[in-house]
C-alpha positions as CSV (number, residue, x, y, z in Angstrom):
1,M,-23.9,-35.1,5.4
2,S,-20.5,-33.8,3.7
3,D,-18.3,-31.2,5.6
4,I,-19.3,-28.4,3.4
5,A,-23.0,-29.2,3.6
6,E,-22.8,-29.3,7.4
7,A,-20.7,-26.0,7.5
8,S,-23.4,-24.3,5.3
9,T,-26.3,-25.7,7.4
10,R,-24.7,-24.5,10.8
11,T,-23.9,-21.0,9.9
12,G,-26.3,-20.2,7.0
13,L,-23.0,-19.6,4.8
14,D,-21.9,-21.3,1.9
15,P,-17.7,-22.1,2.2
16,R,-17.6,-22.6,-1.5
17,R,-18.6,-18.9,-2.4
18,L,-18.6,-15.5,-1.1
19,G,-22.3,-14.9,-1.9
20,P,-24.7,-12.2,-3.2
21,N,-24.8,-10.2,0.3
22,Y,-21.1,-10.0,0.2
23,F,-21.0,-8.4,-3.2
24,K,-23.6,-5.9,-2.4
25,L,-21.4,-4.9,0.6
26,F,-18.3,-5.1,-1.9
27,W,-19.9,-2.6,-4.2
28,A,-21.2,-0.3,-1.4
29,S,-17.8,0.1,0.1
30,T,-16.3,0.5,-3.4
31,I,-18.7,3.3,-4.3
32,S,-18.3,5.0,-1.0
33,N,-14.5,4.7,-1.3
34,L,-14.6,6.4,-4.7
35,G,-16.0,9.3,-2.9
36,D,-13.4,9.0,-0.3
37,G,-10.5,9.0,-3.1
38,I,-12.1,12.3,-4.4
39,G,-12.1,13.7,-0.9
40,L,-8.3,12.5,-0.4
41,I,-7.6,15.3,-2.9
42,A,-10.4,17.8,-2.4
43,Y,-10.0,18.3,1.3
44,P,-6.2,19.0,1.6
45,W,-6.3,20.9,-1.5
46,L,-9.3,23.3,-0.2
47,A,-7.4,23.5,3.1
48,S,-4.3,24.7,1.4
49,A,-6.3,27.2,-0.5
50,V,-7.4,28.6,2.9
51,T,-4.1,28.5,4.6
52,R,-0.5,27.7,3.9
53,N,0.5,27.2,7.5
54,P,1.8,23.4,8.0
55,L,0.3,23.3,11.5
56,L,-3.1,24.3,10.6
57,I,-3.0,21.9,7.6
58,S,-2.0,19.1,10.0
59,L,-4.7,19.9,12.4
60,V,-7.2,19.2,9.6
61,V,-5.8,15.6,9.5
62,V,-5.5,15.6,13.5
63,V,-9.3,16.4,13.5
64,Q,-10.3,14.0,10.9
65,R,-8.5,11.1,13.0
66,L,-9.4,12.4,16.3
67,P,-12.8,10.4,16.5
68,W,-10.6,7.2,16.4
69,L,-9.1,8.3,19.8
70,L,-12.3,9.7,21.4
71,F,-15.2,7.6,19.7
72,S,-13.7,4.3,18.9
73,L,-14.6,2.5,22.3
74,P,-18.2,3.8,22.5
75,A,-18.7,2.8,18.8
76,G,-17.6,-0.7,19.9
77,V,-20.4,-0.9,22.6
78,I,-23.0,0.7,19.9
79,T,-22.0,-2.0,17.3
80,D,-22.6,-4.9,19.6
81,R,-25.8,-3.5,20.9
82,H,-27.6,-2.7,17.8
83,D,-28.2,-4.0,14.2
84,R,-24.8,-3.5,12.3
85,K,-26.6,-3.2,8.9
86,R,-28.7,-0.3,10.1
87,L,-25.7,1.3,11.5
88,M,-23.8,1.3,8.4
89,V,-26.8,2.7,6.5
90,T,-27.1,5.6,9.1
91,S,-23.3,6.3,9.1
92,N,-23.3,6.9,5.2
93,T,-26.6,8.7,5.2
94,I,-25.0,11.2,7.7
95,R,-21.7,11.4,5.8
96,A,-23.8,12.2,2.5
97,I,-25.8,15.0,4.3
98,V,-22.5,16.7,5.9
99,T,-20.9,16.5,2.6
100,V,-23.8,18.0,0.7
101,G,-23.4,21.1,3.3
102,I,-19.7,21.4,2.7
103,A,-20.2,21.4,-1.0
104,T,-23.0,24.1,-0.6
105,V,-20.9,26.3,1.7
106,V,-17.7,25.9,-0.8
107,M,-20.0,27.0,-3.8
108,G,-20.9,30.1,-1.9
109,R,-17.3,30.8,-1.0
110,Q,-15.4,29.7,-4.1
111,N,-15.0,33.1,-5.9
112,A,-13.1,34.2,-2.8
113,L,-10.6,31.4,-3.1
114,P,-7.4,31.3,-5.1
115,A,-7.4,29.3,-8.4
116,P,-6.5,25.8,-7.9
117,D,-3.8,25.7,-10.3
118,V,-1.8,28.6,-8.5
119,L,-1.4,26.6,-5.1
120,S,1.6,24.4,-6.4
121,D,3.6,27.9,-6.5
122,A,5.4,28.0,-3.1
123,A,5.5,31.9,-3.6
124,T,1.7,32.1,-3.3
125,V,0.6,34.0,-0.2
126,I,-2.8,33.1,1.2
127,S,-4.5,34.8,4.2
128,T,-6.2,32.4,6.4
129,D,-10.1,32.3,5.8
130,T,-10.9,31.7,9.5
131,S,-14.6,30.8,9.1
132,L,-14.2,28.5,6.0
133,Y,-11.2,26.9,7.9
134,L,-13.3,26.3,11.0
135,M,-16.2,24.9,8.8
136,I,-13.7,22.4,7.4
137,L,-12.8,21.4,11.0
138,V,-16.2,20.8,12.2
139,A,-17.4,18.9,9.0
140,T,-14.0,16.7,9.0
141,L,-14.9,15.8,12.6
142,L,-18.4,14.8,11.9
143,L,-17.4,12.8,9.0
144,G,-14.6,11.1,11.2
145,I,-17.3,10.3,13.9
146,A,-19.6,8.7,11.1
147,E,-16.5,7.0,9.6
148,V,-15.5,5.3,12.9
149,L,-19.1,4.0,13.4
150,Y,-19.4,2.8,9.8
151,D,-15.8,1.1,9.7
152,N,-16.4,-0.6,13.2
153,S,-19.9,-2.0,11.9
154,A,-18.6,-3.1,8.6
155,Q,-15.8,-5.1,10.1
156,T,-17.9,-6.8,12.4
157,F,-20.7,-7.5,9.8
158,L,-18.7,-9.1,7.3
159,P,-18.2,-12.4,9.2
160,S,-22.1,-12.7,9.5
161,I,-22.4,-12.9,5.5
162,V,-19.1,-14.6,4.8
163,H,-18.0,-18.0,5.7
164,V,-15.0,-18.0,8.2
165,D,-12.8,-20.0,5.5
166,N,-13.3,-17.0,3.1
167,L,-12.6,-14.2,5.2
168,E,-8.9,-13.6,3.9
169,K,-10.4,-13.6,0.3
170,A,-13.0,-11.4,1.0
171,N,-11.2,-9.0,2.8
172,G,-8.5,-9.0,0.2
173,R,-11.0,-8.6,-2.9
174,M,-12.6,-5.8,-1.0
175,W,-9.6,-4.1,-0.1
176,S,-8.3,-4.3,-3.3
177,A,-11.6,-2.7,-4.8
178,E,-11.6,0.2,-2.3
179,L,-7.9,1.1,-3.2
180,V,-8.6,1.1,-6.9
181,A,-11.8,3.3,-6.2
182,N,-9.9,5.4,-3.3
183,T,-6.4,6.0,-4.7
184,F,-6.6,5.1,-8.4
185,A,-10.1,6.2,-9.8
186,G,-11.0,8.8,-7.2
187,P,-8.0,11.1,-7.1
188,P,-7.7,11.8,-10.9
189,L,-11.3,12.3,-10.9
190,A,-11.0,15.0,-8.1
191,G,-8.3,16.7,-10.0
192,I,-10.7,17.1,-13.1
193,L,-13.5,18.3,-10.8
194,I,-11.3,20.6,-8.7
195,A,-10.2,22.4,-11.9
196,A,-13.9,22.9,-13.0
197,S,-15.2,24.2,-9.5
198,F,-14.0,23.7,-5.9
199,A,-17.4,22.5,-4.9
200,L,-18.0,19.7,-7.5
201,P,-15.9,17.0,-5.8
202,F,-17.8,17.6,-2.5
203,Y,-21.0,17.0,-4.2
204,A,-19.7,13.9,-6.1
205,D,-18.5,12.6,-2.6
206,A,-21.9,13.2,-1.1
207,A,-23.6,11.0,-4.1
208,T,-21.2,8.1,-3.4
209,F,-22.0,8.0,0.2
210,A,-25.8,8.1,-0.4
211,A,-25.4,5.2,-3.3
212,S,-23.5,3.2,-0.7
213,A,-26.3,3.6,1.9
214,L,-28.9,2.4,-0.5
215,L,-26.8,-0.7,-1.5
216,I,-26.3,-1.8,2.3
217,A,-29.8,-1.6,2.9
218,L,-30.6,-4.0,0.3
219,I,-28.4,-6.6,2.0
220,R,-30.6,-9.7,3.5
221,P,-28.1,-11.8,5.7
222,P,-28.7,-15.4,6.5
223,R,-31.5,-15.9,9.2
224,R,-28.9,-17.2,11.6
225,A,-26.4,-14.7,10.8
226,T,-29.1,-11.9,11.4
227,A,-30.0,-13.2,14.9
228,R,-26.3,-13.4,15.6
229,T,-25.7,-9.9,14.4
230,V,-28.2,-8.2,16.7
231,T,-27.8,-10.6,19.5
232,G,-26.9,-8.7,22.8
233,A,-29.1,-5.7,21.9
234,H,-31.7,-6.7,24.4
235,E,-29.5,-8.9,26.5
236,T,-27.1,-6.1,27.5
237,A,-29.5,-3.5,27.5
238,A,-29.2,-3.2,31.3
239,T,-25.6,-3.5,31.3
240,S,-23.3,-0.4,31.8
241,W,-21.4,0.8,29.1
242,R,-18.3,0.8,31.2
243,T,-18.9,-3.1,32.0
244,E,-19.1,-3.8,28.5
245,L,-16.1,-1.9,27.4
246,A,-14.1,-3.3,30.1
247,E,-15.1,-6.9,29.0
248,G,-13.8,-6.0,25.5
249,F,-10.7,-4.6,26.8
250,R,-9.8,-7.6,29.0
251,W,-10.5,-10.0,26.3
252,L,-8.0,-8.3,23.8
253,W,-5.3,-7.6,26.6
254,R,-5.4,-11.0,27.6
255,H,-4.8,-12.2,24.1
256,D,-1.1,-11.9,23.6
257,L,-0.8,-11.6,20.1
258,L,-3.8,-9.4,19.4
259,R,-2.3,-7.1,22.2
260,T,1.1,-6.8,20.4
261,L,-0.7,-6.3,17.1
262,A,-2.9,-3.5,18.4
263,I,0.0,-1.7,19.8
264,T,2.3,-2.2,16.7
265,L,-0.5,-0.9,14.5
266,G,-0.8,2.1,16.8
267,L,2.9,3.1,16.4
268,L,2.7,2.2,12.6
269,N,-0.3,4.6,12.2
270,L,1.4,7.3,14.4
271,I,4.5,7.0,12.1
272,G,2.3,7.0,8.9
273,A,0.2,10.1,10.0
274,L,3.5,11.8,11.3
275,S,4.9,11.5,7.5
276,T,1.7,12.3,5.5
277,A,0.0,15.2,7.4
278,T,1.5,18.0,5.4
279,F,2.0,15.7,2.3
280,V,-0.1,18.2,0.3
281,L,2.4,20.9,0.9
282,Y,5.2,18.7,0.3
283,G,3.7,17.6,-3.2
284,Q,3.1,21.1,-3.9
285,E,6.3,22.9,-2.8
286,V,9.2,20.1,-3.0
287,L,7.7,18.0,-5.7
288,D,6.1,21.1,-7.5
289,T,2.8,19.3,-8.6
290,S,-0.3,20.4,-10.1
291,P,-3.6,19.4,-8.9
292,T,-3.7,16.8,-11.6
293,E,-0.1,15.6,-10.9
294,F,-0.9,15.5,-7.3
295,A,-4.0,13.3,-8.1
296,I,-1.9,11.0,-10.1
297,L,0.6,10.9,-7.3
298,A,-1.9,9.7,-5.2
299,T,-2.7,6.8,-7.5
300,G,0.7,5.1,-6.7
301,G,-0.9,3.6,-3.6
302,A,-3.9,2.3,-5.4
303,V,-1.5,0.0,-7.7
304,G,0.4,-1.4,-4.6
305,G,-2.9,-1.9,-2.8
306,I,-4.3,-3.6,-5.8
307,V,-1.5,-6.0,-5.9
308,G,-1.5,-6.4,-2.1
309,G,-4.9,-7.0,-1.9
310,W,-4.9,-9.7,-4.4
311,T,-1.9,-11.4,-3.3
312,A,-1.9,-11.2,0.4
313,S,-3.7,-14.2,1.0
314,N,-1.3,-16.3,-1.3
315,I,2.0,-14.4,0.3
316,A,0.6,-15.2,3.8
317,K,0.4,-19.1,3.0
318,R,3.5,-19.2,1.2
319,I,6.0,-17.4,3.6
320,G,4.0,-17.4,6.7
321,A,2.0,-14.5,8.4
322,G,5.0,-13.5,10.4
323,P,7.5,-12.8,7.7
324,S,4.8,-11.0,5.8
325,L,4.3,-8.6,8.7
326,M,8.1,-8.3,9.0
327,L,8.2,-7.2,5.5
328,T,5.7,-4.5,6.2
329,L,7.7,-3.0,9.1
330,V,11.3,-3.1,7.5
331,G,9.7,-1.9,3.9
332,G,8.0,0.8,5.5
333,A,11.4,2.1,7.0
334,V,13.4,1.8,4.0
335,L,10.5,3.5,1.9
336,S,10.0,6.4,4.2
337,F,13.7,7.3,4.0
338,L,13.6,7.1,0.0
339,I,10.4,9.2,-0.1
340,G,11.9,11.8,1.9
341,L,14.8,12.3,-0.3
342,M,13.3,12.4,-3.5
343,T,12.6,15.4,-5.9
344,W,10.7,14.1,-8.9
345,W,7.1,13.2,-8.3
346,P,7.1,10.1,-10.6
347,T,9.8,8.6,-8.5
348,V,7.8,9.1,-5.4
349,W,4.7,7.6,-7.2
350,L,6.7,4.3,-7.6
351,L,7.8,4.2,-4.0
352,L,4.2,4.7,-2.9
353,V,3.1,1.8,-4.9
354,A,5.5,-0.3,-2.7
355,F,4.7,1.5,0.4
356,M,0.9,0.7,0.0
357,F,1.6,-2.8,-1.1
358,V,3.3,-3.5,2.1
359,G,0.7,-1.8,4.2
360,T,-2.1,-3.7,2.6
361,L,-0.3,-7.1,3.2
362,W,-0.4,-6.0,7.0
363,N,-4.0,-5.1,6.7
364,V,-5.4,-8.2,5.0
365,I,-3.5,-10.6,7.4
366,T,-4.4,-8.8,10.6
367,V,-8.2,-8.0,9.8
368,S,-8.9,-11.4,8.7
369,F,-7.1,-12.8,11.7
370,R,-9.3,-10.7,14.0
371,Q,-12.4,-11.7,12.5
372,S,-11.5,-15.4,12.7
373,V,-10.5,-15.4,16.4
374,I,-12.9,-12.9,18.2
375,P,-16.0,-14.1,19.4
376,D,-19.0,-12.5,17.5
377,H,-20.8,-11.2,20.7
378,L,-17.5,-9.3,21.6
379,L,-16.4,-8.8,18.0
380,G,-17.7,-5.0,18.1
381,R,-16.2,-4.0,21.5
382,V,-13.0,-6.0,20.8
383,N,-12.5,-4.4,17.5
384,S,-13.3,-1.1,18.8
385,V,-10.6,-1.4,21.6
386,Y,-8.3,-2.6,19.1
387,R,-8.7,0.3,16.7
388,F,-8.7,2.6,19.6
389,F,-4.9,1.4,20.1
390,G,-4.4,1.1,16.4
391,W,-6.0,4.1,14.9
392,G,-6.2,6.5,18.2
393,M,-2.5,7.3,17.5
394,M,-3.1,8.9,14.2
395,P,-4.0,12.4,15.5
396,I,-1.0,12.4,17.6
397,G,1.3,11.4,14.7
398,A,-0.5,14.1,12.7
399,A,0.1,16.9,15.3
400,L,3.6,15.9,15.6
401,G,4.3,15.9,11.8
402,G,3.0,19.4,11.5
403,L,5.2,20.5,14.4
404,I,8.1,19.0,13.0
405,V,7.8,21.2,9.9
406,V,7.0,24.3,12.0
407,I,10.1,23.7,14.1
408,V,12.6,22.8,11.5
409,D,11.3,25.6,9.2
410,Q,12.7,27.9,11.8
411,F,16.4,27.2,11.4
412,A,16.4,25.1,8.0
413,S,14.9,25.6,4.6
414,R,11.3,25.1,3.9
415,D,12.3,22.3,1.4
416,V,14.2,20.6,4.3
417,A,11.4,21.3,6.8
418,L,8.7,19.5,4.5
419,R,11.1,16.3,4.0
420,M,11.8,16.1,7.6
421,P,8.8,14.2,8.5
422,W,9.6,11.3,6.1
423,L,13.0,11.2,7.6
424,V,11.8,10.9,10.9
425,A,9.2,8.3,10.0
426,G,12.0,6.2,8.7
427,V,14.0,6.3,11.8
428,M,11.0,5.5,13.8
429,S,9.9,2.5,11.6
430,L,13.3,1.0,11.8
431,L,13.1,0.9,15.6
432,L,9.5,-0.5,15.5
433,F,11.0,-3.4,13.2
434,V,13.8,-4.1,15.7
435,V,11.3,-4.3,18.6
436,A,8.2,-5.5,17.4
437,G,9.3,-7.9,14.5
438,P,10.4,-10.8,16.6
439,R,7.2,-10.9,18.5
440,L,5.1,-11.5,15.3
441,T,5.9,-15.1,14.4
442,T,3.6,-17.3,12.2
443,A,3.7,-20.0,15.1
444,K,1.5,-17.5,17.0
445,F,-0.9,-16.9,14.5
446,T,-1.4,-20.6,13.8
447,A,-1.7,-21.4,17.6
448,A,-4.3,-18.7,18.0
449,R,-6.3,-19.9,15.2
450,A,-6.2,-23.3,16.6
451,V,-7.6,-22.2,19.8
452,A,-10.4,-20.0,18.2
453,T,-11.5,-23.0,16.0
454,V,-11.9,-25.1,19.0
455,E,-13.8,-22.4,21.1
456,R,-15.9,-21.1,18.0
457,A,-18.4,-24.1,18.5
458,N,-19.1,-22.6,21.9
459,W,-19.7,-19.0,20.8
């Protein structure tokens, strides 16, 4: 029997192709990310129509990311205890229902909101609509909880429908498509919809979640993969959550490279959230963008993400995983400084292309690495612990970003205050490059994969 045939028989997966189940997940993710791209513009623009307070604007981002700090660990246990496909369908169904609720409330209140095209005028004075602002916070929190459960389930589900040899390709292709939908197609569409009605982008967002849930429901994993995906639901039913979480935490903490990656990612995401928490005000008041221009500005990340997603695997093979991640760290530092100094939004668009390119390079390499070295029965929990470190820092960073603007605004101009988060992010990124860069070597990645290959036969 050939190696390919043997691998296919053993896992139920064909190493020669990605397969139809992957493409159902691919399109489900792409469609829901189109909605996320619409929300990328719609939510901050709606928040900026309710209040111009930088701290309140950043609080929306804090609440959106808070579930990664509070819910990611329980989500890992849930993911390992239950059918991951069913969890994804449930999560997107909840997101569709909540988003329809938001759209309905906004539809009833939009006559009281200022016209979207006047928000780029820094002189516009808006009195905070407390009830609508609180509704945005509550809905954002619920959507964030559902997002945590969906993302953790999706990342742990993918290895059950894609052969391990194809994980980098599968993640890279999916990441590119998600970015096309999220930051290239979604934002301009949001700009058009917002110009017509504040409520329309939210209705569109809800429709994408519903369509995504339907596509995922149609996935039929190989029998072996299905059994492995739900293994543990009965075996661990009597085990306490604390015991299971501790097992996932210990596994990650004892893995030197994964521990380093988790901590580094946490600091990277803190820095990223710090710089972008008040980005809508930066775009409106410093770059003087209209809703359409701000939407186009957001597409810069898509271009960089597309290039990064399709080339990350080849770049990692050509220069090594270590140098690729070093490029992310030093590139983030330089680009943050440059963005903070710009005054013309098309230039910032170009810088965002480069910024997302290096960020996507990091994501494709590290996500594929996690999926290939973590045992399947621990994948949900270890992933959740990893993302607790990696994503849990984002609400802290967002709060710091808003606080920086408020403090600097007291003794400097508004222009300087809105630029300051990017400049602070540049300094922090440079320090992170100096400290973490030498710890992320290609040799460590190669050694960890070799150990996992030997152990996989016993998983």
